[in-house]
C-alpha positions, -999 to 999 in steps of 0.1 A, spaced: 201 -534 -243 232 -548 -262 226 -583 -274 255 -607 -281 264 -643 -287 270 -659 -253 307 -665 -247 299 -699 -230 284 -714 -262 303 -742 -279 309 -722 -310 296 -693 -330 273 -701 -359 297 -682 -381 329 -700 -370 350 -718 -396 379 -729 -374 391 -728 -337 426 -717 -328 446 -744 -311 458 -727 -279 435 -728 -249 440 -715 -214 417 -705 -185 423 -677 -159 410 -664 -126 381 -640 -122 388 -605 -108 367 -578 -91 356 -553 -118 347 -516 -118 316 -499 -131 308 -471 -155 292 -438 -147 273 -439 -181 242 -460 -179 223 -472 -209 187 -458 -213 174 -489 -231 142 -472 -243 161 -443 -259 192 -464 -267 215 -437 -254 241 -437 -225 235 -411 -198 250 -400 -166 230 -396 -134 241 -360 -132 256 -335 -156 287 -316 -146 279 -284 -166 253 -272 -191 258 -268 -228 295 -277 -228 311 -311 -231 348 -320 -229 359 -352 -246 394 -367 -242 406 -391 -269 436 -413 -262 455 -437 -284 462 -474 -282 466 -495 -251 489 -519 -269 490 -555 -254 520 -572 -269 545 -598 -256 567 -573 -238 537 -557 -220 524 -592 -212 558 -603 -197 558 -573 -174 523 -581 -163 532 -618 -158 561 -608 -135 539 -585 -115 514 -596 -89 483 -609 -106 489 -591 -139 488 -557 -122 491 -531 -150 483 -500 -129 518 -491 -119 527 -484 -155 495 -463 -159 497 -445 -126 503 -410 -141 474 -411 -167 444 -403 -144 452 -365 -142 452 -364 -180 416 -376 -181 403 -360 -150 380 -330 -158 368 -345 -190 331 -355 -194 338 -385 -218 371 -403 -222 377 -426 -252 407 -448 -261 415 -478 -283 430 -513 -282 448 -536 -308 442 -571 -295 416 -596 -285 410 -602 -248 401 -638 -243 412 -657 -211 402 -689 -229 434 -687 -250 470 -681 -242 481 -645 -239 507 -630 -263 537 -634 -239 532 -672 -238 530 -677 -276 560 -675 -299 541 -659 -328 549 -624 -338 515 -616 -352 494 -631 -323 479 -605 -300 457 -617 -272 456 -599 -239 447 -605 -203 414 -590 -192 431 -574 -162 444 -547 -185 408 -537 -194 401 -532 -157 432 -510 -154 420 -490 -184 387 -483 -167 405 -474 -135 425 -446 -151 392 -430 -162 384 -443 -197 346 -446 -204 344 -459 -239 367 -482 -258 370 -482 -296 374 -519 -299 375 -526 -337 411 -536 -344 433 -558 -366 438 -586 -341 403 -590 -328 400 -626 -343 435 -638 -332 416 -659 -307 389 -668 -332 353 -660 -328 356 -667 -291 380 -638 -291 354 -614 -305 327 -623 -280 350 -628 -251 366 -594 -258 331 -578 -258 322 -596 -226 354 -585 -209 351 -549 -220 316 -545 -206 325 -565 -174 354 -540 -168 329 -511 -168 338 -499 -203 314 -492 -231 324 -509 -263 324 -494 -298 331 -512 -331 323 -547 -317 291 -567 -314 256 -558 -325 255 -522 -312 288 -509 -326 280 -472 -325 272 -460 -289 255 -427 -284 261 -406 -253 243 -376 -238 270 -354 -224 258 -323 -205 229 -320 -229 250 -326 -261 245 -359 -279 278 -375 -290 281 -406 -312 312 -428 -313 322 -448 -344 351 -473 -343 366 -490 -374 396 -510 -383 414 -508 -417 426 -544 -414 417 -576 -396 443 -604 -395 429 -639 -401 394 -628 -407 390 -652 -437 404 -681 -417 384 -680 -385 350 -664 -394 328 -662 -424 318 -630 -442 284 -626 -426 298 -632 -392 325 -606 -398 301 -580 -409 278 -585 -379 305 -586 -352 334 -563 -364 333 -528 -377 356 -530 -408 362 -497 -426 341 -493 -457 330 -459 -470 295 -471 -478 290 -486 -443 304 -455 -427 279 -433 -444 251 -456 -433 264 -456 -397 267 -418 -396 231 -415 -410 219 -439 -383 235 -419 -355 221 -387 -369 186 -403 -369 191 -412 -332 199 -375 -325 237 -373 -326 249 -337 -328 286 -345 -329 302 -377 -343 337 -388 -334 352 -415 -357 380 -437 -344 400 -454 -372 424 -482 -361 453 -483 -386 472 -511 -368 484 -535 -395 472 -571 -394 480 -591 -425 491 -561 -446 511 -529 -439 491 -497 -438 509 -466 -451 505 -430 -438 489 -421 -471 463 -449 -467 456 -437 -431 451 -401 -442 429 -413 -471 407 -432 -447 404 -401 -424 393 -380 -454 367 -406 -463 353 -406 -428 351 -368 -429 333 -369 -462 309 -395 -449 297 -371 -422 320 -375 -392 327 -343 -373 361 -353 -359 385 -381 -369 411 -398 -347 435 -424 -361 453 -449 -339 477 -477 -346 509 -457 -354 533 -457 -325 543 -421 -330 526 -387 -333 516 -379 -369 500 -351 -389 471 -330 -379 450 -308 -402 415 -297 -409 398 -311 -440 372 -291 -458 345 -315 -471 325 -313 -503 295 -301 -484 315 -272 -468 322 -286 -433 356 -283 -417 366 -316 -400 397 -318 -377 418 -350 -383 445 -363 -360 460 -390 -381 484 -405 -354 484 -399 -317 508 -426 -303 502 -452 -277 490 -450 -241 507 -483 -233 533 -502 -252 566 -521 -249 600 -506 -249 602 -471 -265 630 -460 -288 645 -427 -300 615 -418 -321 586 -435 -304 587 -419 -270 559 -393 -275 521 -395 -276 492 -371 -273 457 -371 -259 432 -351 -280 410 -329 -258 379 -317 -276 356 -290 -261 321 -288 -275 299 -258 -268 264 -249 -278 261 -214 -290 231 -190 -288 216 -204 -320 219 -240 -307 248 -250 -330 278 -270 -317 312 -253 -318 344 -273 -316 377 -263 -299 406 -288 -296 442 -291 -283 468 -318 -277 478 -329 -242 515 -341 -247 527 -374 -231 561 -390 -228 574 -425 -221 600 -422 -193 628 -447 -187 640 -474 -211 625 -506 -197 596 -526 -210 561 -511 -204 576 -478 -194 552 -453 -176 537 -427 -198 535 -393 -181 519 -360 -190 544 -335 -203 524 -308 -186 533 -286 -156 507 -292 -129 498 -327 -141 530 -345 -134 544 -341 -99 581 -345 -110 578 -321 -139 608 -300 -130 631 -331 -129 622 -344 -163 633 -329 -196 602 -326 -218 618 -303 -244 626 -330 -271 591 -345 -266 573 -312 -271 596 -303 -300 588 -336 -318 551 -331 -314 553 -295 -327 573 -307 -357 549 -335 -365 518 -313 -362 534 -283 -378 519 -261 -350 484 -265 -364 469 -273 -331 475 -258 -296 496 -279 -272 489 -278 -235 521 -273 -215 508 -261 -182 476 -265 -163 459 -231 -161 459 -218 -125 425 -217 -108 419 -193 -80 393 -194 -53 371 -164 -45 396 -152 -19 426 -155 -43 441 -189 -32 454 -213 -57 433 -244 -65 451 -273 -80 441 -308 -92 471 -330 -95 477 -368 -94 442 -374 -82 441 -348 -54 421 -316 -51 443 -291 -33 439 -256 -20 471 -237 -11 460 -210 13 485 -182 14 466 -157 36 457 -173 70 486 -166 94 469 -163 128 445 -184 148 413 -165 138 420 -165 101 431 -201 101 399 -211 119 378 -192 94 396 -208 65 392 -244 79 355 -238 88 347 -224 54 365 -252 36 348 -280 56 314 -265 49 320 -262 12 334 -297 8 309 -315 31 297 -338 3 332 -344 -12 361 -367 -3 380 -369 29 393 -335 41 430 -334 50 443 -302 67 480 -296 65 495 -268 86 526 -257 105 529 -238 138 510 -205 139 536 -179 132 549 -161 163 523 -177 185 526 -198 217 505 -226 233 476 -204 241 469 -194 205 472 -230 194 447 -241 220 423 -214 209 426 -226 173 420 -262 184 388 -251 202 375 -232 172 380 -262 148 370 -291 171 335 -294 154 349 -293 118 347 -325 99 384 -330 93 393 -365 82 430 -361 88 450 -333 105 487 -332 97 509 -307 116 545 -298 112 562 -280 141 565 -280 179 535 -261 191 512 -278 165 514 -309 187 487 -292 207 464 -292 177 469 -330 173 463 -337 210 430 -318 210 420 -335 177 427 -369 192 405 -361 222 377 -354 198 384 -387 181 399 -372 150 429 -387 131 459 -364 136 497 -367 132 525 -342 138 562 -341 131 591 -316 135 612 -328 106 603 -320 69 616 -354 56 598 -375 82 567 -354 77 568 -361 40 572 -398 46 541 -398 70 520 -381 43 530 -406 17 517 -434 39 485 -417 50 472 -398 19 449 -415 -6 439 -402 -41 405 -386 -39 415 -367 -7 408 -329 -6 438 -311 8 437 -277 25 473 -266 28 478 -236 51 510 -226 33 513 -192 48 521 -208 82 551 -226 66 562 -194 47 554 -211 13 576 -242 17 547 -266 18 541 -263 -19 577 -275 -27 573 -302 -1 539 -316 -12 538 -314 -50 568 -338 -56 555 -361 -29 522 -368 -46 539 -387 -74 551 -412 -48 516 -421 -35 503 -453 -52 475 -445 -75 453 -476 -72 420 -458 -77 391 -450 -99 381 -413 -98 346 -422 -109 337 -447 -82 
């Protein structure tokens, strides 16, 4: 059980001085995490593994709360940050453990950054933490240069708000190095900051050591040894290089990454730089090869410019081989800030993840990432196609699980497909069946199909065409939700209103001669993504 200083106490025993700006805020409904702490073993576990002997970890950069981000939140309803993060969930879906970083305090007791005219003051609204969890992040590397901008209250309030948002903190508080069991592989997370602004002003030395993970080689070696003693088989070190009181050069960032590798970390990710930096594999003195991503950009920030428009998420795949050893494979998932306004949406530059991929030019973004990384790591540019046993395409995009069936063209084959799909997805989300008229068939064939599927557990039946109205009428008699339309544009508008992320879509594309794919994929990006795929 994590112990911490209560945020309601009058002051911390280590506090030297209180900041002068005080403000209170409203409470919000908060999400939960799928990893639960086994207090006896001091390890976070899920109720159920997704696979055996293989774990996929996605590592994101900073969610940067600065004045421009805060202003956008202030102008929205109740500091709603989800619209600017709405395209991130597909990046993290499919991973077993998702990690990201921050570079501010989160204390509602003090004014947020947008209301304070101080360049080096970073204090964010807790609503952003809730949004971070809702896009799929599990663990937050919390050690950062601005953690004491709101004094010692900022440290403990940040810890309170991280855990309340359903996130697992690293680098803050008493238990700074969480250990996860991910599909049978034990993964330790370390979080450090190279700088911490105002640390000598607001908190004494002992308090700083106990509450914030500041980068020191000797301390890092001790933390690695502690995680190994607890059973860690893979250790991921996050180093926050965001400047606080002093600037941090690329050389200093690279040097810290090497020291972390030499101390025993198996993979090093550096955050704090607003652009994508170098990647290479460092050979340690004891013969290990440690990948190091020294700058991966931001997952949220203010207005981008000509050079700071790209970012990456590091996707690490761990596999246990026949001898029981852990092997590591990695790649970059490219991201791009779109538009030129404050807090611009960050979208995956990956075909199959971003619904409007064909309308956006990702060439400069991908070229920049390749130049910075010198082609030393694979870059994901297209989601690999998955096929079902009968050869249909299976897609996960924008929070939807979609099967495009290209074979069923008559009433019997359509009925078999729908029956098989409803049986296979009985325990999953709402089933949505999308179909057109049965090709070259009249009312009798449509009534026969309606009779065959009347007992199928279809959550929503959407039909495009004249005769398909019969399917909707029969579904309504059986108290099923069904809609039909004869115009493609109006049909798309109806789907936008009725679909919800988490739905499972069975698209009988053969009945529409393949045009459903072109109709549906761009449409998914217009559906609001106010969701948590892990609820």
